[in-house]
Backbone bond lengths (Angstrom), bond angles and torsions (degrees), N, CA, C in turn:
res aa  C-N    CA-C-N  psi(-1)  N-CA   C-N-CA  omega(-1)  CA-C   N-CA-C  phi
1 M - - - 1.459 - - 1.524 111.38 -
2 R 1.339 115.13 -39.04 1.458 118.41 -179.47 1.521 110.90 -65.76
3 N 1.350 117.57 -37.44 1.462 120.33 178.03 1.520 111.13 -60.80
4 V 1.344 115.78 -42.26 1.463 120.62 178.33 1.520 110.20 -62.60
5 R 1.324 115.99 -45.70 1.462 121.18 -179.81 1.528 111.20 -60.09
6 D 1.326 116.33 -45.83 1.465 120.63 -178.90 1.530 111.55 -65.26
7 L 1.342 117.01 -36.70 1.463 120.25 179.46 1.524 111.21 -66.64
8 I 1.318 115.70 -41.59 1.469 119.73 177.95 1.528 110.77 -60.14
9 I 1.314 116.06 -46.27 1.470 120.96 179.80 1.528 110.65 -61.58
10 Q 1.332 116.29 -41.62 1.460 120.94 -178.49 1.525 111.52 -69.10
11 K 1.335 116.99 -47.26 1.463 120.61 -176.04 1.526 112.21 -66.26
12 L 1.331 116.65 -36.14 1.460 120.17 -179.11 1.516 113.02 -91.25
13 D 1.338 116.63 -4.47 1.460 121.70 -177.56 1.534 110.03 51.88
14 L 1.336 115.63 49.11 1.458 120.94 -175.99 1.526 111.18 -70.54
15 Q 1.320 115.42 141.11 1.457 122.75 -179.85 1.535 109.75 -120.21
16 Q 1.348 115.37 154.99 1.467 122.08 -177.65 1.530 110.45 51.60
17 V 1.323 114.68 55.06 1.463 121.61 -174.42 1.532 110.95 -79.34
18 H 1.338 115.10 135.69 1.461 122.54 173.42 1.527 108.05 -133.42
19 F 1.310 117.29 154.23 1.460 121.26 -179.32 1.525 109.61 -117.03
20 S 1.317 114.63 138.09 1.466 120.79 178.12 1.525 107.47 -140.08
21 G 1.326 116.00 93.67 1.456 119.87 -176.75 1.511 111.24 63.61
22 K 1.320 116.60 -119.27 1.464 121.76 -179.39 1.527 112.15 -93.96
23 E 1.322 116.92 8.99 1.459 120.55 -177.57 1.526 112.35 -110.45
24 I 1.333 114.44 146.77 1.457 121.97 170.69 1.525 106.83 -104.99
25 R 1.312 116.40 131.49 1.465 120.86 175.53 1.522 108.34 -117.15
26 A 1.335 116.23 136.92 1.463 120.15 -175.94 1.521 110.07 -163.91
27 L 1.347 114.94 177.68 1.462 120.01 172.17 1.524 108.44 -65.25
28 C 1.304 116.44 141.54 1.466 120.79 -177.33 1.531 110.63 -68.37
29 P 1.346 118.50 129.76 1.463 121.79 178.67 1.524 112.98 -78.06
30 F 1.347 117.33 -7.50 1.462 120.86 -176.33 1.522 113.37 -96.88
31 H 1.338 117.76 -11.67 1.461 119.48 175.86 1.534 108.62 -156.22
32 S 1.317 116.14 164.66 1.460 120.99 -179.41 1.524 110.07 -82.39
33 E 1.325 116.46 134.24 1.453 121.00 177.51 1.530 109.92 -156.56
34 K 1.331 116.40 161.04 1.466 121.48 -178.04 1.525 112.21 -100.47
35 H 1.341 116.32 -24.15 1.455 120.21 -177.55 1.529 109.40 -121.47
36 P 1.326 118.74 133.54 1.467 121.98 -176.68 1.524 113.24 -58.64
37 S 1.337 115.46 126.68 1.466 120.49 176.43 1.525 111.45 -134.04
38 F 1.339 115.36 6.08 1.469 121.86 -177.29 1.528 109.62 -102.05
39 S 1.328 116.54 135.30 1.465 120.47 177.08 1.524 109.68 -137.86
40 I 1.327 115.83 147.65 1.459 121.45 177.81 1.520 108.58 -142.18
41 N 1.325 115.81 133.30 1.451 121.73 179.96 1.525 109.12 -85.13
42 I 1.322 117.35 123.74 1.462 122.18 -174.98 1.526 111.99 -64.51
43 E 1.324 116.81 -34.02 1.460 120.03 -176.43 1.524 113.06 -83.27
44 T 1.325 116.83 -46.51 1.465 120.11 -175.66 1.523 113.10 -86.05
45 G 1.348 117.03 -25.64 1.461 120.50 -177.61 1.513 113.91 84.81
46 F 1.335 118.06 -1.85 1.462 120.17 179.71 1.530 110.49 -73.44
47 Y 1.346 115.80 134.74 1.458 119.99 176.53 1.523 110.02 -127.31
48 F 1.332 115.87 153.57 1.459 120.83 -178.90 1.521 109.98 -156.76
49 C 1.327 116.20 138.65 1.464 121.59 175.14 1.521 108.11 -111.82
50 Q 1.309 116.23 123.44 1.457 120.76 -178.60 1.522 112.53 -71.63
51 S 1.331 117.65 -19.42 1.463 120.71 -178.94 1.528 112.14 -88.41
52 C 1.338 117.00 -60.75 1.473 120.27 -175.77 1.524 112.59 -91.35
53 K 1.342 117.41 -5.86 1.463 124.28 176.91 1.524 113.59 68.93
54 A 1.329 117.77 16.20 1.463 119.99 174.75 1.526 108.72 -63.60
55 K 1.331 116.36 134.89 1.454 119.02 -179.84 1.520 110.06 -151.03
56 G 1.305 116.25 160.02 1.451 120.81 179.74 1.514 110.80 167.53
57 K 1.313 115.71 -162.57 1.457 120.00 -177.94 1.519 109.84 -147.54
58 I 1.328 116.09 134.77 1.451 121.41 169.79 1.515 107.04 -117.95
59 K 1.314 115.97 159.26 1.456 120.41 -179.77 1.511 108.48 -131.58
60 L 1.298 116.58 127.12 1.458 121.52 -179.13 1.517 109.11 -118.89
61 Y 1.333 115.21 142.05 1.453 120.36 -179.70 1.514 109.71 -112.93
62 A 1.328 117.27 121.56 1.461 122.60 178.97 1.522 109.67 -100.42
63 C 1.320 116.51 134.69 1.464 122.05 179.09 1.522 108.27 -136.88
64 K 1.327 116.59 106.04 1.456 122.71 -177.10 1.521 109.03 57.20
65 D 1.325 117.49 -116.43 1.464 120.14 -176.98 1.528 112.32 -101.05
66 Q 1.327 117.19 8.72 1.460 119.96 -177.52 1.521 110.20 -117.32
67 V 1.307 115.31 149.89 1.456 121.07 177.25 1.518 107.65 -129.23
68 T 1.314 117.48 128.70 1.457 121.00 -178.82 1.523 110.10 -76.66
69 L 1.309 116.34 170.98 1.455 120.51 174.97 1.514 109.52 -66.80
70 P 1.328 118.05 152.20 1.464 119.98 179.03 1.530 110.82 -63.72
71 V 1.308 116.26 146.55 1.456 121.53 172.24 1.517 107.93 -125.29
72 I 1.304 116.35 161.04 1.459 119.36 -175.10 1.516 110.70 -64.54
73 G 1.299 115.93 144.30 1.459 120.29 -174.59 1.511 113.62 -74.76
74 S 1.323 115.25 -179.80 1.457 121.50 -174.90 1.526 112.32 -96.22
75 K 1.331 116.57 16.28 1.455 120.46 -178.76 1.522 110.97 -59.08
76 Q 1.320 116.25 131.92 1.454 120.96 179.87 1.536 109.57 -73.69
77 V 1.313 116.15 132.21 1.455 119.89 177.59 1.519 109.45 -124.42
78 D 1.320 115.27 154.02 1.455 120.30 179.47 1.516 109.57 -73.64
79 T 1.319 117.11 112.47 1.465 120.79 -178.81 1.529 110.93 -113.69
80 T 1.316 116.96 23.05 1.457 120.94 179.30 1.522 109.83 -67.10
81 I 1.317 116.02 123.14 1.459 121.53 -178.34 1.519 109.63 -120.11
82 C 1.315 116.82 123.94 1.457 120.99 179.07 1.530 110.18 -80.95
83 Q 1.299 116.27 147.82 1.456 121.03 176.72 1.528 109.01 -76.17
84 I 1.312 116.94 118.35 1.459 121.66 -178.52 1.525 108.96 -124.67
85 D 1.301 116.36 119.00 1.461 121.43 -179.37 1.526 110.64 -89.87
86 L 1.325 115.70 161.59 1.458 120.55 173.95 1.521 109.67 -68.09
87 P 1.343 117.80 155.03 1.473 119.26 178.76 1.528 110.87 -57.67
88 K 1.307 116.89 145.27 1.470 120.02 -179.60 1.526 110.91 -64.10
89 E 1.358 117.09 -21.25 1.474 121.16 178.64 1.527 112.65 -86.86
90 Y 1.325 117.14 1.04 1.472 122.33 -176.38 1.532 111.32 -59.88
91 I 1.342 115.18 129.38 1.471 122.03 177.07 1.526 107.48 -117.68
92 P 1.328 119.20 116.54 1.472 120.09 179.67 1.520 111.47 -68.53
93 C 1.337 116.04 142.07 1.470 119.72 177.05 1.527 111.23 -71.87
94 Y 1.327 116.04 -24.53 1.469 120.10 -178.97 1.520 108.85 -134.11
95 E 1.321 115.75 125.73 1.459 119.97 178.42 1.527 109.49 -157.56
96 K 1.322 114.82 122.04 1.467 121.39 176.64 1.528 112.22 52.43
97 S 1.334 114.58 52.22 1.473 122.67 176.56 1.530 113.23 66.35
98 R 1.301 117.56 13.37 1.464 121.02 178.23 1.524 109.66 -117.33
99 Y 1.340 115.53 142.93 1.461 120.84 -178.22 1.519 110.96 -116.95
100 K 1.321 115.35 137.10 1.463 123.10 169.70 1.523 105.58 -128.90
101 I 1.325 116.51 100.27 1.461 119.85 -172.01 1.526 110.01 -115.36
102 P 1.331 118.45 116.31 1.469 120.79 177.69 1.530 110.72 -62.75
103 R 1.310 115.12 152.89 1.465 120.44 -178.92 1.525 111.28 -58.48
104 Y 1.322 116.98 -36.53 1.467 120.73 -179.38 1.529 111.19 -56.82
105 L 1.325 117.57 -45.65 1.462 121.07 -179.79 1.522 111.50 -71.49
106 R 1.318 116.92 -33.13 1.473 119.62 175.77 1.521 110.49 -66.29
107 D 1.342 116.39 -42.61 1.465 120.56 179.84 1.529 111.72 -63.91
108 R 1.312 116.89 -29.22 1.459 120.86 178.92 1.523 112.17 -87.29
109 L 1.331 114.55 6.71 1.477 122.22 174.15 1.529 112.32 58.59
110 I 1.332 115.79 38.47 1.457 120.05 176.02 1.523 108.72 -73.82
111 S 1.304 117.58 124.31 1.462 122.04 -175.17 1.525 112.16 -75.98
112 L 1.328 115.52 160.83 1.464 120.67 176.74 1.524 110.41 -62.51
113 K 1.315 116.07 -34.79 1.463 121.19 178.68 1.527 110.29 -59.80
114 V 1.329 117.16 -43.46 1.460 121.59 179.51 1.527 110.87 -68.88
115 L 1.333 117.12 -40.98 1.464 120.78 178.61 1.523 111.04 -56.07
116 R 1.335 115.81 -44.27 1.467 120.42 -178.84 1.523 111.42 -72.63
117 Q 1.337 116.07 -47.51 1.464 120.34 -174.98 1.529 112.39 -61.26
118 F 1.335 116.55 -42.26 1.457 120.23 -174.32 1.528 113.07 -100.70
119 K 1.343 115.90 4.93 1.470 121.60 175.39 1.529 111.77 53.53
120 L 1.330 114.93 45.54 1.463 119.90 -178.46 1.522 111.25 -67.98
121 G 1.320 115.32 148.36 1.451 120.92 178.39 1.517 110.27 -151.25
122 F 1.337 116.14 -165.09 1.466 120.36 -178.43 1.523 109.02 -160.10
123 C 1.323 115.43 169.39 1.463 121.80 176.56 1.525 109.32 -127.30
124 N 1.332 116.08 133.53 1.467 121.50 176.10 1.521 111.57 -99.76
125 T 1.323 116.49 -15.90 1.463 121.58 -178.91 1.533 109.29 -138.52
126 G 1.333 114.96 174.51 1.451 119.50 175.51 1.521 113.74 84.47
127 Y 1.314 115.71 -170.19 1.464 121.89 -176.91 1.524 111.40 -61.07
128 Y 1.328 117.33 -32.91 1.466 122.03 -178.66 1.532 111.95 -101.12
129 K 1.311 115.94 31.81 1.462 121.51 179.12 1.527 110.74 -57.75
130 N 1.339 115.13 139.28 1.473 122.62 179.21 1.535 112.53 60.33
131 R 1.323 115.11 37.42 1.466 120.20 178.54 1.530 110.87 -130.68
132 A 1.337 114.08 140.49 1.462 119.72 171.79 1.523 107.73 -76.97
133 I 1.322 116.29 139.68 1.463 121.74 -178.29 1.527 108.76 -111.08
134 I 1.327 115.90 124.49 1.467 121.97 -176.64 1.527 108.39 -119.60
135 P 1.331 118.17 103.57 1.473 120.89 -179.93 1.532 111.18 -65.41
136 V 1.324 115.19 146.06 1.466 122.18 176.46 1.522 108.07 -116.85
137 F 1.323 116.29 124.62 1.457 121.43 -177.63 1.523 110.99 -111.53
138 D 1.316 115.03 146.56 1.459 121.32 177.77 1.525 108.14 -143.67
139 S 1.335 116.07 127.10 1.476 121.32 -178.45 1.527 111.31 55.00
140 G 1.335 115.67 37.09 1.457 120.95 176.23 1.514 115.42 80.04
141 K 1.332 117.51 2.16 1.454 120.78 -177.67 1.522 110.83 -121.44
142 L 1.324 115.79 151.80 1.457 120.83 176.78 1.518 109.20 -65.88
143 A 1.332 116.51 123.79 1.465 121.39 -178.86 1.523 111.95 -106.01
144 G 1.329 117.04 -16.72 1.455 121.22 -177.79 1.505 109.42 158.84
145 F 1.317 116.61 -158.19 1.461 119.50 -179.79 1.525 110.24 -159.72
146 I 1.323 113.93 164.73 1.459 122.97 174.47 1.519 107.20 -117.51
147 S 1.318 117.29 141.48 1.464 119.80 174.28 1.524 108.75 -116.98
148 R 1.334 115.44 131.52 1.458 121.32 -178.28 1.521 108.82 -118.04
149 S 1.337 116.13 126.45 1.453 120.73 -178.67 1.525 110.73 -60.39
150 M 1.340 116.02 135.19 1.463 121.16 176.26 1.526 110.55 -100.41
151 L 1.330 116.60 1.72 1.451 122.76 177.84 1.529 108.50 -127.66
152 T 1.327 116.45 -179.52 1.461 120.24 175.81 1.522 108.34 -82.37
153 Q 1.333 115.42 99.65 1.458 120.65 -178.94 1.524 109.75 -126.31
154 K 1.322 115.28 162.50 1.463 120.23 -176.17 1.519 111.44 -60.89
155 F 1.327 116.38 -45.23 1.448 121.04 -177.90 1.523 109.58 -105.97
156 K 1.332 116.16 112.72 1.460 120.69 -178.63 1.526 111.01 -63.90
157 Y 1.341 115.90 -45.24 1.461 121.18 -179.86 1.521 110.25 -118.65
158 L 1.330 115.49 139.44 1.449 122.50 172.27 1.523 108.76 -127.30
159 Y 1.328 115.45 140.46 1.459 120.78 179.41 1.523 109.00 -118.88
160 P 1.308 117.76 145.52 1.468 119.26 177.93 1.521 110.84 -65.47
161 R 1.310 115.73 150.41 1.459 120.55 177.91 1.538 109.20 -60.72
162 R 1.311 116.04 140.59 1.470 125.09 179.79 1.532 113.20 79.15
163 F 1.339 117.48 -0.93 1.467 119.12 176.87 1.533 109.02 -84.16
164 K 1.325 116.49 120.32 1.461 122.17 -177.66 1.534 108.65 -103.42
165 K 1.316 116.07 93.13 1.460 119.86 -175.24 1.524 112.26 -63.31
166 S 1.331 117.36 -25.97 1.469 120.38 179.96 1.523 112.18 -70.96
167 F 1.329 117.69 -6.24 1.460 121.81 178.87 1.525 111.63 -86.03
168 F 1.337 117.57 -11.46 1.459 119.58 -168.32 1.526 113.03 -128.77
169 V 1.318 115.02 153.73 1.462 123.00 172.05 1.522 106.27 -118.34
170 F 1.327 116.01 113.01 1.466 120.95 -174.31 1.532 111.35 -64.22
171 N 1.316 116.14 129.99 1.471 126.27 179.08 1.532 113.07 74.79
172 L 1.308 118.25 8.47 1.464 119.53 176.88 1.523 111.28 -68.26
173 D 1.332 116.71 -31.65 1.466 120.21 177.09 1.524 111.38 -55.30
174 Y 1.340 115.66 -45.01 1.462 120.01 -179.43 1.532 110.94 -65.73
175 C 1.335 116.37 -43.45 1.470 120.49 179.25 1.522 111.01 -62.28
176 L 1.321 116.34 -36.79 1.461 121.21 178.37 1.529 110.05 -67.49
177 K 1.325 116.37 -42.54 1.462 121.39 179.22 1.523 111.48 -62.37
178 E 1.332 116.71 -39.73 1.460 121.25 -179.23 1.532 112.59 -86.00
179 K 1.337 116.70 -0.15 1.467 123.58 176.78 1.533 113.15 60.11
180 Y 1.321 115.31 40.73 1.468 119.38 174.57 1.531 109.10 -73.96
181 D 1.322 116.74 136.64 1.464 119.31 172.58 1.529 110.92 -110.54
182 E 1.338 116.40 1.19 1.460 122.49 174.66 1.517 108.40 -129.01
183 I 1.333 116.61 133.79 1.452 120.31 -177.89 1.528 111.15 -135.33
184 F 1.327 115.26 162.59 1.463 123.20 168.57 1.529 105.65 -102.23
185 L 1.322 116.76 127.25 1.461 120.50 -177.35 1.515 109.38 -110.29
186 T 1.327 116.36 120.82 1.464 122.88 -177.60 1.529 110.00 -122.44
187 E 1.336 115.19 178.83 1.464 119.85 -178.21 1.527 112.61 -86.41
188 G 1.350 116.21 -47.95 1.459 119.14 -169.52 1.511 115.49 -119.62
189 V 1.332 114.94 166.65 1.465 120.94 -176.57 1.531 111.97 -68.28
190 F 1.333 117.91 -32.48 1.461 119.25 179.75 1.535 111.26 -72.02
191 D 1.321 116.93 -24.59 1.466 120.16 170.82 1.523 109.46 -64.64
192 V 1.336 115.81 -42.57 1.466 121.05 177.76 1.524 110.41 -61.93
193 F 1.327 116.87 -44.55 1.463 120.67 -178.55 1.528 111.14 -59.12
194 N 1.339 116.66 -45.10 1.461 120.36 -177.69 1.526 111.70 -65.40
195 L 1.323 117.02 -48.64 1.463 119.28 -179.44 1.522 111.36 -65.79
196 Y 1.324 116.04 -37.01 1.469 120.20 179.99 1.523 111.00 -60.84
197 Q 1.332 116.66 -46.60 1.460 119.00 -177.49 1.528 112.85 -77.70
198 Q 1.339 116.22 -10.72 1.467 120.64 174.21 1.532 111.12 -89.87
199 G 1.336 116.36 0.01 1.461 120.41 177.43 1.515 114.93 105.60
200 F 1.350 117.23 -3.30 1.462 121.37 178.77 1.533 108.09 -99.44
201 E 1.308 114.73 74.54 1.464 120.77 -172.73 1.529 112.41 -73.45
202 N 1.312 117.56 -17.85 1.467 121.63 -180.00 1.533 111.15 -87.18
203 T 1.339 114.98 51.94 1.464 121.58 -179.36 1.520 109.53 -116.19
204 V 1.332 115.91 135.89 1.462 121.43 179.15 1.526 109.40 -127.10
205 A 1.328 116.23 167.71 1.467 121.92 177.94 1.518 109.55 -136.38
206 I 1.343 115.39 147.20 1.467 120.74 -179.44 1.530 111.88 -112.55
207 F 1.338 117.06 14.07 1.466 122.49 176.19 1.531 112.29 61.99
208 G 1.326 116.55 42.44 1.456 120.32 178.66 1.514 111.88 139.56
209 K 1.325 116.17 -165.54 1.469 121.65 -176.93 1.518 112.94 -100.03
210 I 1.327 117.26 -6.96 1.460 121.27 -177.31 1.523 109.50 -106.83
211 M 1.322 116.66 129.66 1.463 121.27 179.39 1.520 109.88 -103.62
212 S 1.323 115.83 131.69 1.455 121.11 -179.37 1.526 111.11 -88.52
213 E 1.319 115.67 167.37 1.462 120.80 177.27 1.520 110.76 -63.86
214 H 1.336 116.91 -35.28 1.458 120.61 178.12 1.535 110.86 -61.58
215 Q 1.341 115.76 -43.13 1.463 119.83 -179.18 1.527 111.42 -67.82
216 L 1.330 116.91 -39.30 1.460 120.38 175.36 1.523 110.88 -59.58
217 L 1.313 115.85 -43.09 1.454 120.77 -179.46 1.526 110.89 -63.55
218 K 1.320 117.20 -40.32 1.462 120.42 180.00 1.531 111.52 -65.56
219 L 1.323 117.52 -40.22 1.463 120.84 177.49 1.524 110.50 -64.89
220 Q 1.322 116.01 -38.95 1.455 119.88 178.68 1.529 111.18 -65.87
221 Q 1.321 116.05 -43.16 1.467 120.76 179.71 1.524 111.60 -66.47
222 A 1.332 116.34 -28.12 1.466 120.31 178.58 1.527 112.10 -79.01
223 K 1.335 116.43 -0.87 1.461 123.00 177.67 1.529 112.25 62.19
224 I 1.338 115.05 36.99 1.460 120.09 174.78 1.532 108.28 -72.24
225 K 1.321 115.95 135.78 1.460 120.49 -179.89 1.529 112.54 -109.07
226 R 1.343 116.71 -40.23 1.459 120.13 -175.67 1.530 109.69 -125.52
227 I 1.342 115.82 135.65 1.460 121.62 179.56 1.523 109.86 -124.81
228 N 1.327 115.70 127.32 1.459 122.31 173.90 1.527 107.24 -100.72
229 L 1.314 115.69 107.31 1.455 121.81 -173.28 1.523 110.16 -84.10
230 L 1.337 116.51 116.13 1.460 122.18 -175.83 1.528 108.85 -128.44
231 L 1.329 115.83 91.26 1.462 121.55 -176.18 1.524 111.92 -98.59
232 D 1.337 115.87 171.37 1.460 121.15 177.98 1.527 110.12 -66.06
233 L 1.319 115.21 160.66 1.463 120.63 -176.27 1.529 112.46 -66.24
234 D 1.337 117.42 -24.33 1.470 120.09 -176.11 1.529 112.85 -84.92
235 V 1.324 118.56 7.78 1.464 120.15 179.00 1.531 109.23 -62.45
236 N 1.341 116.52 136.16 1.465 118.39 179.47 1.522 111.01 -97.56
237 V 1.303 115.88 173.12 1.465 122.56 -174.30 1.529 111.46 -57.86
238 K 1.316 116.63 -48.29 1.467 120.70 -176.52 1.517 111.18 -63.42
239 E 1.335 116.85 -44.43 1.459 120.96 -178.93 1.523 111.36 -63.31
240 L 1.324 115.83 -45.27 1.461 120.31 -178.40 1.520 111.64 -64.58
241 Y 1.319 116.09 -48.41 1.462 119.24 -175.96 1.529 111.61 -68.33
242 S 1.321 117.32 -37.41 1.466 120.58 179.14 1.522 110.78 -63.07
243 L 1.329 116.18 -46.12 1.462 119.72 -179.69 1.517 111.38 -67.20
244 Y 1.336 116.28 -40.49 1.460 120.52 179.95 1.526 111.11 -61.87
245 V 1.320 116.51 -46.47 1.464 120.27 -178.81 1.522 110.95 -64.45
246 K 1.339 116.88 -42.96 1.458 120.04 -179.69 1.531 111.00 -61.20
247 L 1.327 116.76 -43.80 1.463 120.46 -179.73 1.525 112.40 -70.10
248 S 1.338 116.85 -37.49 1.459 120.37 -175.11 1.521 112.58 -69.23
249 L 1.335 117.13 -11.90 1.461 119.62 173.17 1.520 111.29 -66.18
250 F 1.331 116.01 -28.04 1.452 120.05 -171.12 1.526 114.48 -122.47
251 F 1.337 117.67 -17.79 1.458 120.59 -173.91 1.525 111.04 -136.38
252 D 1.326 115.98 164.49 1.457 122.21 172.14 1.523 106.41 -85.59
253 V 1.332 117.06 111.47 1.469 121.10 -169.06 1.523 111.64 -113.65
254 Y 1.341 115.04 137.20 1.459 121.78 174.98 1.525 108.89 -125.80
255 I 1.323 115.47 151.64 1.461 122.22 178.53 1.523 109.84 -101.83
256 M 1.328 115.73 132.86 1.454 122.13 171.97 1.527 107.94 -119.04
257 S 1.331 116.75 160.16 1.460 121.60 178.61 1.521 109.86 -121.98
258 C 1.349 116.23 141.58 1.471 120.01 177.47 1.527 111.46 -94.34
259 F 1.345 118.19 1.54 1.459 122.06 179.79 1.537 110.08 -57.11
260 P 1.326 120.48 135.02 1.478 128.24 12.72 1.524 114.47 -92.41
261 C 1.321 119.07 6.05 1.464 121.23 178.77 1.530 109.91 -78.11
262 K 1.312 117.03 159.51 1.462 119.84 -179.32 1.522 112.08 -81.97
263 D 1.337 116.62 -21.98 1.460 119.87 176.18 1.529 109.14 -157.24
264 P 1.338 117.97 164.58 1.468 120.95 -178.14 1.520 113.58 -62.14
265 G 1.328 116.82 -20.03 1.457 120.33 179.61 1.512 113.72 -67.45
266 E 1.348 117.68 -13.37 1.461 121.69 -179.36 1.532 112.58 -105.40
267 M 1.315 117.38 -3.40 1.469 120.30 -173.40 1.524 112.48 -75.71
268 S 1.332 115.42 142.36 1.458 121.01 173.60 1.517 108.67 -84.01
269 V 1.326 116.04 168.58 1.463 119.60 -179.18 1.525 110.61 -62.87
270 K 1.329 117.98 -36.54 1.468 120.81 179.05 1.532 110.90 -66.70
271 Q 1.325 116.54 -39.04 1.461 120.32 179.31 1.529 110.98 -67.04
272 I 1.324 115.93 -38.45 1.469 119.92 178.08 1.523 110.15 -65.66
273 E 1.331 116.02 -44.81 1.461 120.37 -179.89 1.524 111.27 -62.87
274 Q 1.333 116.69 -40.88 1.463 120.18 -179.72 1.527 110.66 -67.67
275 S 1.332 116.04 -40.83 1.458 119.85 178.21 1.522 110.78 -63.87
276 F 1.324 116.54 -36.31 1.464 120.34 178.88 1.531 110.34 -67.06
277 L 1.320 116.92 -39.73 1.467 120.59 178.06 1.520 111.45 -65.13
278 N 1.341 116.44 -32.11 1.463 121.44 -177.69 1.532 113.04 -93.25
279 K 1.312 117.69 6.86 1.465 120.31 -178.46 1.523 110.08 -58.27
280 S 1.328 115.99 153.99 1.456 118.98 -174.90 1.511 111.37 -152.42
281 K 1.296 114.31 162.90 1.454 120.51 170.92 1.526 107.56 -76.52
282 L 1.299 115.95 163.60 1.450 120.33 -176.56 1.513 109.79 -127.07
283 I 1.324 116.13 131.83 1.451 120.56 172.28 1.511 107.83 -122.96
284 K 1.307 116.06 157.67 1.454 120.06 -170.25 1.524 113.13 -57.29
285 V 1.319 117.35 -38.95 1.460 120.42 -177.80 1.523 111.23 -63.81
286 D 1.344 117.17 -31.89 1.466 120.32 178.15 1.518 110.88 -63.29
287 V 1.330 116.01 -42.76 1.456 120.01 -177.59 1.515 111.33 -68.75
288 L 1.311 116.68 -39.37 1.457 120.47 -176.45 1.530 112.87 -73.02
289 K 1.334 117.30 -29.44 1.459 119.93 -173.18 1.526 114.43 -103.75
290 R 1.344 116.73 -15.78 1.460 117.94 -174.54 1.519 112.30 -125.54
291 S 1.310 116.00 152.85 1.460 121.80 178.13 1.516 109.15 -96.50
292 L 1.329 116.23 119.02 1.464 119.76 179.61 1.523 111.77 -71.45
293 T 1.319 117.16 -16.47 1.459 119.89 -179.00 1.529 112.12 -76.72
294 K 1.340 117.11 -15.16 1.456 119.03 -175.37 1.517 113.72 -119.01
295 E 1.339 116.93 -20.51 1.450 119.02 -180.00 1.511 110.40 -154.87
296 K 1.303 116.62 155.90 1.454 120.46 -179.97 1.519 109.16 -73.35
297 V 1.325 114.58 157.85 1.442 119.64 179.42 1.519 108.87 -85.37
298 S 1.332 116.79 133.68 1.461 120.35 -179.47 1.513 110.31 -70.95
299 A 1.333 115.87 148.52 1.455 119.71 178.58 1.523 109.39 -71.11
């Protein structure tokens, strides 16, 4: 029991730790606070913060004097997925050796390889008029799509009704097929497109800076072991540290920086390679004292 307790404290970098029966009480690792409001039950793995309301479950397996890394718990989650078809006005960019590529995608230097691999298309009419259409696949089947404005419009991205983007990890299907156990994790699909065509095909996106329980479960089921976290330059301290801590419960996580670019979608192959060489572990003091936008975080 003590080994389990010590591992939890170490993995979460818990501060101001107190013990109350089978519970550990400490400062919450998901947000900054002065008084402990975070608790985790050593036996059940359930954790809860009374301040920020973060909650969930981890499961640890003890064997003699060794304790394995935490794995995602057995909590039942709603995985109901509605069947969502592509818009009837959808025009594929690549079909039968012929290309129809909108100027917007050409200007963003999207390669032919990416057009074919991700089945990119667009709409000239209908509700998604003047939008690039990006299909989202899960378990080999079409799960929905994302539409990205190709003009100056109020809403940059539109999603079809009933499409739950938090249920999916973009391009994870491909990583699963190729049996990658190490991935680059980014925010958006265009980040994936850029890294993919630069040779880093094991790149996925979570559609933002917040990771859902469904997405964590999918990464765990895909048997991912190592994650290189590569977020946009505008990520703030709280967002970065929260995501890092959540992922580090289940995976070996490293931080990369897209500086001097504003996001990974603008990085050159040399910049990606250099950022990968400079990747590092993250501890709370690094985030609080240093700016990730100007320098890498020390290991």
